[in-house]
PDB file of N, CA, C and O in Angstrom, chain B, residues numbered from 101:
ATOM      1  N   UNK B 101      39.686  35.221   7.650  1.00  0.00           N
ATOM      2  CA  UNK B 101      40.876  34.984   8.430  1.00  0.00           C
ATOM      3  C   UNK B 101      42.095  35.453   7.639  1.00  0.00           C
ATOM      4  O   UNK B 101      42.161  35.311   6.418  1.00  0.00           O
ATOM      5  N   UNK B 102      43.034  36.003   8.353  1.00  0.00           N
ATOM      6  CA  UNK B 102      44.229  36.500   7.684  1.00  0.00           C
ATOM      7  C   UNK B 102      45.209  35.362   7.431  1.00  0.00           C
ATOM      8  O   UNK B 102      45.079  34.261   7.968  1.00  0.00           O
ATOM      9  N   UNK B 103      46.185  35.667   6.599  1.00  0.00           N
ATOM     10  CA  UNK B 103      47.183  34.672   6.248  1.00  0.00           C
ATOM     11  C   UNK B 103      48.005  34.230   7.452  1.00  0.00           C
ATOM     12  O   UNK B 103      48.360  33.057   7.572  1.00  0.00           O
ATOM     13  N   UNK B 104      48.306  35.172   8.342  1.00  0.00           N
ATOM     14  CA  UNK B 104      49.109  34.828   9.515  1.00  0.00           C
ATOM     15  C   UNK B 104      48.333  33.925  10.475  1.00  0.00           C
ATOM     16  O   UNK B 104      48.915  33.049  11.114  1.00  0.00           O
ATOM     17  N   UNK B 105      47.023  34.141  10.574  1.00  0.00           N
ATOM     18  CA  UNK B 105      46.208  33.298  11.441  1.00  0.00           C
ATOM     19  C   UNK B 105      46.163  31.869  10.908  1.00  0.00           C
ATOM     20  O   UNK B 105      46.309  30.911  11.668  1.00  0.00           O
ATOM     21  N   UNK B 106      45.962  31.734   9.616  1.00  0.00           N
ATOM     22  CA  UNK B 106      45.907  30.407   9.004  1.00  0.00           C
ATOM     23  C   UNK B 106      47.248  29.702   9.149  1.00  0.00           C
ATOM     24  O   UNK B 106      47.297  28.512   9.461  1.00  0.00           O
ATOM     25  N   UNK B 107      48.336  30.434   8.924  1.00  0.00           N
ATOM     26  CA  UNK B 107      49.666  29.849   9.039  1.00  0.00           C
ATOM     27  C   UNK B 107      49.966  29.449  10.479  1.00  0.00           C
ATOM     28  O   UNK B 107      50.612  28.427  10.715  1.00  0.00           O
ATOM     29  N   UNK B 108      49.507  30.238  11.437  1.00  0.00           N
ATOM     30  CA  UNK B 108      49.698  29.896  12.854  1.00  0.00           C
ATOM     31  C   UNK B 108      48.928  28.643  13.229  1.00  0.00           C
ATOM     32  O   UNK B 108      49.470  27.754  13.885  1.00  0.00           O
ATOM     33  N   UNK B 109      47.674  28.564  12.820  1.00  0.00           N
ATOM     34  CA  UNK B 109      46.865  27.385  13.127  1.00  0.00           C
ATOM     35  C   UNK B 109      47.464  26.141  12.488  1.00  0.00           C
ATOM     36  O   UNK B 109      47.540  25.089  13.122  1.00  0.00           O
ATOM     37  N   UNK B 110      47.888  26.259  11.237  1.00  0.00           N
ATOM     38  CA  UNK B 110      48.521  25.136  10.551  1.00  0.00           C
ATOM     39  C   UNK B 110      49.814  24.726  11.250  1.00  0.00           C
ATOM     40  O   UNK B 110      50.086  23.536  11.410  1.00  0.00           O
ATOM     41  N   UNK B 111      50.607  25.709  11.665  1.00  0.00           N
ATOM     42  CA  UNK B 111      51.857  25.429  12.351  1.00  0.00           C
ATOM     43  C   UNK B 111      51.646  24.754  13.692  1.00  0.00           C
ATOM     44  O   UNK B 111      52.327  23.780  14.011  1.00  0.00           O
ATOM     45  N   UNK B 112      50.704  25.266  14.485  1.00  0.00           N
ATOM     46  CA  UNK B 112      50.421  24.647  15.782  1.00  0.00           C
ATOM     47  C   UNK B 112      49.880  23.232  15.606  1.00  0.00           C
ATOM     48  O   UNK B 112      50.208  22.334  16.381  1.00  0.00           O
ATOM     49  N   UNK B 113      49.056  23.040  14.586  1.00  0.00           N
ATOM     50  CA  UNK B 113      48.524  21.700  14.323  1.00  0.00           C
ATOM     51  C   UNK B 113      49.620  20.717  13.936  1.00  0.00           C
ATOM     52  O   UNK B 113      49.669  19.596  14.441  1.00  0.00           O
ATOM     53  N   UNK B 114      50.496  21.148  13.033  1.00  0.00           N
ATOM     54  CA  UNK B 114      51.581  20.272  12.591  1.00  0.00           C
ATOM     55  C   UNK B 114      52.557  19.976  13.725  1.00  0.00           C
ATOM     56  O   UNK B 114      52.949  18.826  13.927  1.00  0.00           O
ATOM     57  N   UNK B 115      52.949  21.012  14.465  1.00  0.00           N
ATOM     58  CA  UNK B 115      53.899  20.815  15.554  1.00  0.00           C
ATOM     59  C   UNK B 115      53.291  19.942  16.647  1.00  0.00           C
ATOM     60  O   UNK B 115      53.953  19.041  17.162  1.00  0.00           O
ATOM     61  N   UNK B 116      52.052  20.199  16.997  1.00  0.00           N
ATOM     62  CA  UNK B 116      51.399  19.399  18.023  1.00  0.00           C
ATOM     63  C   UNK B 116      51.219  17.954  17.604  1.00  0.00           C
ATOM     64  O   UNK B 116      51.455  17.038  18.393  1.00  0.00           O
ATOM     65  N   UNK B 117      50.801  17.748  16.363  1.00  0.00           N
ATOM     66  CA  UNK B 117      50.621  16.394  15.864  1.00  0.00           C
ATOM     67  C   UNK B 117      51.949  15.647  15.798  1.00  0.00           C
ATOM     68  O   UNK B 117      52.019  14.469  16.145  1.00  0.00           O
ATOM     69  N   UNK B 118      52.993  16.327  15.355  1.00  0.00           N
ATOM     70  CA  UNK B 118      54.304  15.695  15.293  1.00  0.00           C
ATOM     71  C   UNK B 118      54.837  15.342  16.662  1.00  0.00           C
ATOM     72  O   UNK B 118      55.358  14.244  16.860  1.00  0.00           O
ATOM     73  N   UNK B 119      54.715  16.255  17.611  1.00  0.00           N
ATOM     74  CA  UNK B 119      55.211  15.983  18.962  1.00  0.00           C
ATOM     75  C   UNK B 119      54.396  14.891  19.655  1.00  0.00           C
ATOM     76  O   UNK B 119      54.957  14.023  20.324  1.00  0.00           O
ATOM     77  N   UNK B 120      53.076  14.936  19.494  1.00  0.00           N
ATOM     78  CA  UNK B 120      52.243  13.890  20.096  1.00  0.00           C
ATOM     79  C   UNK B 120      52.535  12.526  19.498  1.00  0.00           C
ATOM     80  O   UNK B 120      52.551  11.525  20.214  1.00  0.00           O
ATOM     81  N   UNK B 121      52.766  12.476  18.189  1.00  0.00           N
ATOM     82  CA  UNK B 121      53.070  11.181  17.578  1.00  0.00           C
ATOM     83  C   UNK B 121      54.432  10.668  18.031  1.00  0.00           C
ATOM     84  O   UNK B 121      54.624   9.459  18.165  1.00  0.00           O
ATOM     85  N   UNK B 122      55.383  11.577  18.269  1.00  0.00           N
ATOM     86  CA  UNK B 122      56.682  11.149  18.803  1.00  0.00           C
ATOM     87  C   UNK B 122      56.545  10.625  20.231  1.00  0.00           C
ATOM     88  O   UNK B 122      57.178   9.633  20.591  1.00  0.00           O
ATOM     89  N   UNK B 123      55.729  11.280  21.036  1.00  0.00           N
ATOM     90  CA  UNK B 123      55.513  10.824  22.409  1.00  0.00           C
ATOM     91  C   UNK B 123      54.788   9.481  22.422  1.00  0.00           C
ATOM     92  O   UNK B 123      55.138   8.589  23.195  1.00  0.00           O
ATOM     93  N   UNK B 124      53.773   9.337  21.561  1.00  0.00           N
ATOM     94  CA  UNK B 124      53.057   8.074  21.496  1.00  0.00           C
ATOM     95  C   UNK B 124      53.961   6.945  21.011  1.00  0.00           C
ATOM     96  O   UNK B 124      53.789   5.794  21.411  1.00  0.00           O
ATOM     97  N   UNK B 125      54.921   7.272  20.154  1.00  0.00           N
ATOM     98  CA  UNK B 125      55.842   6.269  19.646  1.00  0.00           C
ATOM     99  C   UNK B 125      56.680   5.672  20.776  1.00  0.00           C
ATOM    100  O   UNK B 125      57.072   4.507  20.710  1.00  0.00           O
ATOM    101  N   UNK B 126      56.956   6.464  21.809  1.00  0.00           N
ATOM    102  CA  UNK B 126      57.708   5.958  22.954  1.00  0.00           C
ATOM    103  C   UNK B 126      56.952   4.851  23.691  1.00  0.00           C
ATOM    104  O   UNK B 126      57.565   3.964  24.286  1.00  0.00           O
ATOM    105  N   UNK B 127      55.632   4.907  23.649  1.00  0.00           N
ATOM    106  CA  UNK B 127      54.809   3.926  24.343  1.00  0.00           C
ATOM    107  C   UNK B 127      54.290   2.826  23.423  1.00  0.00           C
ATOM    108  O   UNK B 127      53.542   1.950  23.859  1.00  0.00           O
ATOM    109  N   UNK B 128      54.683   2.870  22.162  1.00  0.00           N
ATOM    110  CA  UNK B 128      54.265   1.838  21.217  1.00  0.00           C
ATOM    111  C   UNK B 128      52.923   2.083  20.566  1.00  0.00           C
ATOM    112  O   UNK B 128      52.413   1.212  19.861  1.00  0.00           O
ATOM    113  N   UNK B 129      52.340   3.241  20.783  1.00  0.00           N
ATOM    114  CA  UNK B 129      51.052   3.573  20.176  1.00  0.00           C
ATOM    115  C   UNK B 129      51.287   4.461  18.956  1.00  0.00           C
ATOM    116  O   UNK B 129      52.337   5.089  18.824  1.00  0.00           O
ATOM    117  N   UNK B 130      50.289   4.505  18.063  1.00  0.00           N
ATOM    118  CA  UNK B 130      50.398   5.319  16.851  1.00  0.00           C
ATOM    119  C   UNK B 130      49.038   5.928  16.533  1.00  0.00           C
ATOM    120  O   UNK B 130      47.995   5.360  16.859  1.00  0.00           O
ATOM    121  N   UNK B 131      49.068   7.078  15.899  1.00  0.00           N
ATOM    122  CA  UNK B 131      47.845   7.618  15.321  1.00  0.00           C
ATOM    123  C   UNK B 131      47.531   6.788  14.084  1.00  0.00           C
ATOM    124  O   UNK B 131      48.422   6.521  13.277  1.00  0.00           O
ATOM    125  N   UNK B 132      46.289   6.382  13.926  1.00  0.00           N
ATOM    126  CA  UNK B 132      45.949   5.496  12.816  1.00  0.00           C
ATOM    127  C   UNK B 132      46.118   6.187  11.466  1.00  0.00           C
ATOM    128  O   UNK B 132      46.454   5.531  10.480  1.00  0.00           O
ATOM    129  N   UNK B 133      45.894   7.483  11.403  1.00  0.00           N
ATOM    130  CA  UNK B 133      46.019   8.173  10.128  1.00  0.00           C
ATOM    131  C   UNK B 133      47.458   8.546   9.793  1.00  0.00           C
ATOM    132  O   UNK B 133      47.714   9.065   8.707  1.00  0.00           O
ATOM    133  N   UNK B 134      48.404   8.296  10.696  1.00  0.00           N
ATOM    134  CA  UNK B 134      49.820   8.540  10.417  1.00  0.00           C
ATOM    135  C   UNK B 134      50.626   7.244  10.295  1.00  0.00           C
ATOM    136  O   UNK B 134      51.857   7.280  10.282  1.00  0.00           O
ATOM    137  N   UNK B 135      49.952   6.120  10.208  1.00  0.00           N
ATOM    138  CA  UNK B 135      50.666   4.843  10.089  1.00  0.00           C
ATOM    139  C   UNK B 135      51.476   4.759   8.808  1.00  0.00           C
ATOM    140  O   UNK B 135      52.482   4.051   8.769  1.00  0.00           O
ATOM    141  N   UNK B 136      51.072   5.455   7.769  1.00  0.00           N
ATOM    142  CA  UNK B 136      51.791   5.403   6.492  1.00  0.00           C
ATOM    143  C   UNK B 136      53.201   5.968   6.620  1.00  0.00           C
ATOM    144  O   UNK B 136      54.050   5.678   5.777  1.00  0.00           O
ATOM    145  N   UNK B 137      53.471   6.756   7.639  1.00  0.00           N
ATOM    146  CA  UNK B 137      54.817   7.294   7.830  1.00  0.00           C
ATOM    147  C   UNK B 137      55.812   6.201   8.213  1.00  0.00           C
ATOM    148  O   UNK B 137      57.010   6.347   7.973  1.00  0.00           O
ATOM    149  N   UNK B 138      55.333   5.116   8.801  1.00  0.00           N
ATOM    150  CA  UNK B 138      56.204   4.043   9.277  1.00  0.00           C
ATOM    151  C   UNK B 138      56.351   2.893   8.290  1.00  0.00           C
ATOM    152  O   UNK B 138      56.927   1.866   8.650  1.00  0.00           O
ATOM    153  N   UNK B 139      55.857   3.019   7.064  1.00  0.00           N
ATOM    154  CA  UNK B 139      55.934   1.907   6.112  1.00  0.00           C
ATOM    155  C   UNK B 139      57.366   1.578   5.705  1.00  0.00           C
ATOM    156  O   UNK B 139      57.660   0.424   5.393  1.00  0.00           O
ATOM    157  N   UNK B 140      58.252   2.549   5.700  1.00  0.00           N
ATOM    158  CA  UNK B 140      59.644   2.291   5.315  1.00  0.00           C
ATOM    159  C   UNK B 140      60.522   1.918   6.503  1.00  0.00           C
ATOM    160  O   UNK B 140      61.731   1.747   6.350  1.00  0.00           O
ATOM    161  N   UNK B 141      59.939   1.794   7.653  1.00  0.00           N
ATOM    162  CA  UNK B 141      60.687   1.418   8.839  1.00  0.00           C
ATOM    163  C   UNK B 141      60.511   2.434   9.940  1.00  0.00           C
ATOM    164  O   UNK B 141      60.052   3.551   9.698  1.00  0.00           O
ATOM    165  N   UNK B 142      60.874   2.052  11.151  1.00  0.00           N
ATOM    166  CA  UNK B 142      60.679   2.957  12.286  1.00  0.00           C
ATOM    167  C   UNK B 142      61.595   4.187  12.245  1.00  0.00           C
ATOM    168  O   UNK B 142      61.215   5.252  12.731  1.00  0.00           O
ATOM    169  N   UNK B 143      62.784   4.050  11.677  1.00  0.00           N
ATOM    170  CA  UNK B 143      63.684   5.200  11.612  1.00  0.00           C
ATOM    171  C   UNK B 143      63.140   6.273  10.676  1.00  0.00           C
ATOM    172  O   UNK B 143      63.159   7.458  11.006  1.00  0.00           O
ATOM    173  N   UNK B 144      62.662   5.860   9.520  1.00  0.00           N
ATOM    174  CA  UNK B 144      62.099   6.850   8.592  1.00  0.00           C
ATOM    175  C   UNK B 144      60.844   7.491   9.183  1.00  0.00           C
ATOM    176  O   UNK B 144      60.607   8.683   8.990  1.00  0.00           O
ATOM    177  N   UNK B 145      60.042   6.705   9.898  1.00  0.00           N
ATOM    178  CA  UNK B 145      58.865   7.267  10.560  1.00  0.00           C
ATOM    179  C   UNK B 145      59.245   8.285  11.611  1.00  0.00           C
ATOM    180  O   UNK B 145      58.606   9.331  11.726  1.00  0.00           O
ATOM    181  N   UNK B 146      60.282   7.988  12.380  1.00  0.00           N
ATOM    182  CA  UNK B 146      60.764   8.925  13.394  1.00  0.00           C
ATOM    183  C   UNK B 146      61.244  10.222  12.746  1.00  0.00           C
ATOM    184  O   UNK B 146      60.919  11.314  13.213  1.00  0.00           O
ATOM    185  N   UNK B 147      62.016  10.096  11.672  1.00  0.00           N
ATOM    186  CA  UNK B 147      62.547  11.286  10.995  1.00  0.00           C
ATOM    187  C   UNK B 147      61.418  12.114  10.396  1.00  0.00           C
ATOM    188  O   UNK B 147      61.430  13.340  10.502  1.00  0.00           O
ATOM    189  N   UNK B 148      60.449  11.466   9.773  1.00  0.00           N
ATOM    190  CA  UNK B 148      59.331  12.204   9.181  1.00  0.00           C
ATOM    191  C   UNK B 148      58.487  12.907  10.236  1.00  0.00           C
ATOM    192  O   UNK B 148      58.007  14.016  10.001  1.00  0.00           O
ATOM    193  N   UNK B 149      58.300  12.286  11.383  1.00  0.00           N
ATOM    194  CA  UNK B 149      57.556  12.928  12.471  1.00  0.00           C
ATOM    195  C   UNK B 149      58.342  14.103  13.048  1.00  0.00           C
ATOM    196  O   UNK B 149      57.765  15.122  13.427  1.00  0.00           O
ATOM    197  N   UNK B 150      59.639  13.954  13.109  1.00  0.00           N
ATOM    198  CA  UNK B 150      60.483  15.049  13.567  1.00  0.00           C
ATOM    199  C   UNK B 150      60.434  16.216  12.578  1.00  0.00           C
ATOM    200  O   UNK B 150      60.361  17.377  12.980  1.00  0.00           O
ATOM    201  N   UNK B 151      60.474  15.900  11.296  1.00  0.00           N
ATOM    202  CA  UNK B 151      60.370  16.935  10.260  1.00  0.00           C
ATOM    203  C   UNK B 151      59.010  17.619  10.328  1.00  0.00           C
ATOM    204  O   UNK B 151      58.925  18.837  10.174  1.00  0.00           O
ATOM    205  N   UNK B 152      57.949  16.855  10.557  1.00  0.00           N
ATOM    206  CA  UNK B 152      56.607  17.428  10.699  1.00  0.00           C
ATOM    207  C   UNK B 152      56.572  18.439  11.842  1.00  0.00           C
ATOM    208  O   UNK B 152      55.991  19.516  11.704  1.00  0.00           O
ATOM    209  N   UNK B 153      57.187  18.095  12.959  1.00  0.00           N
ATOM    210  CA  UNK B 153      57.233  19.010  14.096  1.00  0.00           C
ATOM    211  C   UNK B 153      58.045  20.257  13.781  1.00  0.00           C
ATOM    212  O   UNK B 153      57.628  21.370  14.101  1.00  0.00           O
ATOM    213  N   UNK B 154      59.191  20.076  13.162  1.00  0.00           N
ATOM    214  CA  UNK B 154      60.060  21.211  12.852  1.00  0.00           C
ATOM    215  C   UNK B 154      59.409  22.163  11.845  1.00  0.00           C
ATOM    216  O   UNK B 154      59.501  23.381  11.997  1.00  0.00           O
ATOM    217  N   UNK B 155      58.761  21.620  10.828  1.00  0.00           N
ATOM    218  CA  UNK B 155      58.066  22.471   9.851  1.00  0.00           C
ATOM    219  C   UNK B 155      56.940  23.233  10.535  1.00  0.00           C
ATOM    220  O   UNK B 155      56.698  24.396  10.212  1.00  0.00           O
ATOM    221  N   UNK B 156      56.258  22.601  11.464  1.00  0.00           N
ATOM    222  CA  UNK B 156      55.215  23.298  12.224  1.00  0.00           C
ATOM    223  C   UNK B 156      55.770  24.465  13.013  1.00  0.00           C
ATOM    224  O   UNK B 156      55.174  25.541  13.030  1.00  0.00           O
ATOM    225  N   UNK B 157      56.917  24.264  13.675  1.00  0.00           N
ATOM    226  CA  UNK B 157      57.534  25.357  14.429  1.00  0.00           C
ATOM    227  C   UNK B 157      58.019  26.471  13.499  1.00  0.00           C
ATOM    228  O   UNK B 157      57.955  27.646  13.860  1.00  0.00           O
ATOM    229  N   UNK B 158      58.497  26.118  12.323  1.00  0.00           N
ATOM    230  CA  UNK B 158      58.924  27.133  11.354  1.00  0.00           C
ATOM    231  C   UNK B 158      57.725  27.945  10.886  1.00  0.00           C
ATOM    232  O   UNK B 158      57.824  29.165  10.754  1.00  0.00           O
ATOM    233  N   UNK B 159      56.589  27.288  10.631  1.00  0.00           N
ATOM    234  CA  UNK B 159      55.374  28.005  10.242  1.00  0.00           C
ATOM    235  C   UNK B 159      54.934  28.973  11.339  1.00  0.00           C
ATOM    236  O   UNK B 159      54.541  30.104  11.051  1.00  0.00           O
ATOM    237  N   UNK B 160      54.999  28.532  12.590  1.00  0.00           N
ATOM    238  CA  UNK B 160      54.623  29.404  13.703  1.00  0.00           C
ATOM    239  C   UNK B 160      55.543  30.617  13.748  1.00  0.00           C
ATOM    240  O   UNK B 160      55.077  31.746  13.903  1.00  0.00           O
ATOM    241  N   UNK B 161      56.837  30.390  13.614  1.00  0.00           N
ATOM    242  CA  UNK B 161      57.799  31.489  13.636  1.00  0.00           C
ATOM    243  C   UNK B 161      57.532  32.475  12.502  1.00  0.00           C
ATOM    244  O   UNK B 161      57.508  33.685  12.724  1.00  0.00           O
ATOM    245  N   UNK B 162      57.333  31.963  11.295  1.00  0.00           N
ATOM    246  CA  UNK B 162      57.102  32.839  10.146  1.00  0.00           C
ATOM    247  C   UNK B 162      55.817  33.639  10.281  1.00  0.00           C
ATOM    248  O   UNK B 162      55.738  34.773   9.808  1.00  0.00           O
ATOM    249  N   UNK B 163      54.814  33.061  10.921  1.00  0.00           N
ATOM    250  CA  UNK B 163      53.538  33.761  11.079  1.00  0.00           C
ATOM    251  C   UNK B 163      53.604  34.827  12.161  1.00  0.00           C
ATOM    252  O   UNK B 163      52.899  35.832  12.073  1.00  0.00           O
ATOM    253  N   UNK B 164      54.426  34.635  13.168  1.00  0.00           N
ATOM    254  CA  UNK B 164      54.439  35.530  14.320  1.00  0.00           C
ATOM    255  C   UNK B 164      55.437  36.679  14.226  1.00  0.00           C
ATOM    256  O   UNK B 164      55.374  37.610  15.028  1.00  0.00           O
ATOM    257  N   UNK B 165      56.349  36.633  13.272  1.00  0.00           N
ATOM    258  CA  UNK B 165      57.346  37.694  13.145  1.00  0.00           C
ATOM    259  C   UNK B 165      56.715  38.899  12.441  1.00  0.00           C
ATOM    260  O   UNK B 165      56.017  38.741  11.439  1.00  0.00           O
ATOM    261  N   UNK B 166      56.958  40.078  12.960  1.00  0.00           N
ATOM    262  CA  UNK B 166      56.500  41.311  12.325  1.00  0.00           C
ATOM    263  C   UNK B 166      57.550  41.722  11.291  1.00  0.00           C
ATOM    264  O   UNK B 166      58.542  42.376  11.612  1.00  0.00           O
ATOM    265  N   UNK B 167      57.303  41.322  10.045  1.00  0.00           N
ATOM    266  CA  UNK B 167      58.308  41.498   8.996  1.00  0.00           C
ATOM    267  C   UNK B 167      58.541  42.968   8.664  1.00  0.00           C
ATOM    268  O   UNK B 167      59.667  43.345   8.340  1.00  0.00           O
ATOM    269  N   UNK B 168      57.516  43.802   8.735  1.00  0.00           N
ATOM    270  CA  UNK B 168      57.691  45.229   8.449  1.00  0.00           C
ATOM    271  C   UNK B 168      58.638  45.860   9.460  1.00  0.00           C
ATOM    272  O   UNK B 168      59.498  46.659   9.091  1.00  0.00           O
ATOM    273  N   UNK B 169      58.486  45.511  10.722  1.00  0.00           N
ATOM    274  CA  UNK B 169      59.353  46.043  11.761  1.00  0.00           C
ATOM    275  C   UNK B 169      60.794  45.562  11.555  1.00  0.00           C
ATOM    276  O   UNK B 169      61.736  46.331  11.745  1.00  0.00           O
ATOM    277  N   UNK B 170      60.967  44.306  11.172  1.00  0.00           N
ATOM    278  CA  UNK B 170      62.303  43.777  10.925  1.00  0.00           C
ATOM    279  C   UNK B 170      62.975  44.486   9.762  1.00  0.00           C
ATOM    280  O   UNK B 170      64.169  44.778   9.829  1.00  0.00           O
ATOM    281  N   UNK B 171      62.244  44.767   8.711  1.00  0.00           N
ATOM    282  CA  UNK B 171      62.797  45.463   7.546  1.00  0.00           C
ATOM    283  C   UNK B 171      63.163  46.886   7.921  1.00  0.00           C
ATOM    284  O   UNK B 171      64.206  47.387   7.499  1.00  0.00           O
ATOM    285  N   UNK B 172      62.313  47.554   8.716  1.00  0.00           N
ATOM    286  CA  UNK B 172      62.628  48.915   9.148  1.00  0.00           C
ATOM    287  C   UNK B 172      63.897  48.952  10.015  1.00  0.00           C
ATOM    288  O   UNK B 172      64.711  49.868   9.895  1.00  0.00           O
ATOM    289  N   UNK B 173      64.054  47.949  10.885  1.00  0.00           N
ATOM    290  CA  UNK B 173      65.253  47.911  11.725  1.00  0.00           C
ATOM    291  C   UNK B 173      66.496  47.640  10.891  1.00  0.00           C
ATOM    292  O   UNK B 173      67.565  48.171  11.193  1.00  0.00           O
ATOM    293  N   UNK B 174      66.379  46.833   9.858  1.00  0.00           N
ATOM    294  CA  UNK B 174      67.522  46.582   8.980  1.00  0.00           C
ATOM    295  C   UNK B 174      67.909  47.836   8.196  1.00  0.00           C
ATOM    296  O   UNK B 174      69.093  48.120   8.010  1.00  0.00           O
ATOM    297  N   UNK B 175      66.907  48.580   7.740  1.00  0.00           N
ATOM    298  CA  UNK B 175      67.180  49.797   6.976  1.00  0.00           C
ATOM    299  C   UNK B 175      67.717  50.907   7.872  1.00  0.00           C
ATOM    300  O   UNK B 175      68.436  51.788   7.401  1.00  0.00           O
ATOM    301  N   UNK B 176      67.377  50.875   9.151  1.00  0.00           N
ATOM    302  CA  UNK B 176      67.830  51.899  10.087  1.00  0.00           C
ATOM    303  C   UNK B 176      69.344  51.799  10.316  1.00  0.00           C
ATOM    304  O   UNK B 176      70.027  52.812  10.466  1.00  0.00           O
ATOM    305  N   UNK B 177      69.847  50.575  10.338  1.00  0.00           N
ATOM    306  CA  UNK B 177      71.274  50.367  10.588  1.00  0.00           C
ATOM    307  C   UNK B 177      72.023  50.780   9.361  1.00  0.00           C
ATOM    308  O   UNK B 177      73.251  50.696   9.330  1.00  0.00           O
TER     309      UNK B 177
END
């Protein structure tokens, strides 16, 4: 598997897990393996889940951008 594929899978997993945990938090449910995020309080748990989602989206973006094409377009200008 290439680096971009691994980064995409990791990004989709992180973003999906973060978003699902935020949605479940609205209903009072939690993933059992993410309970440690809420040990410092519900606000810190919310922020950490939001950060998990955002980092996942950043990984997806970084994996999907064609960096060679971007560099060529920058050099063209």
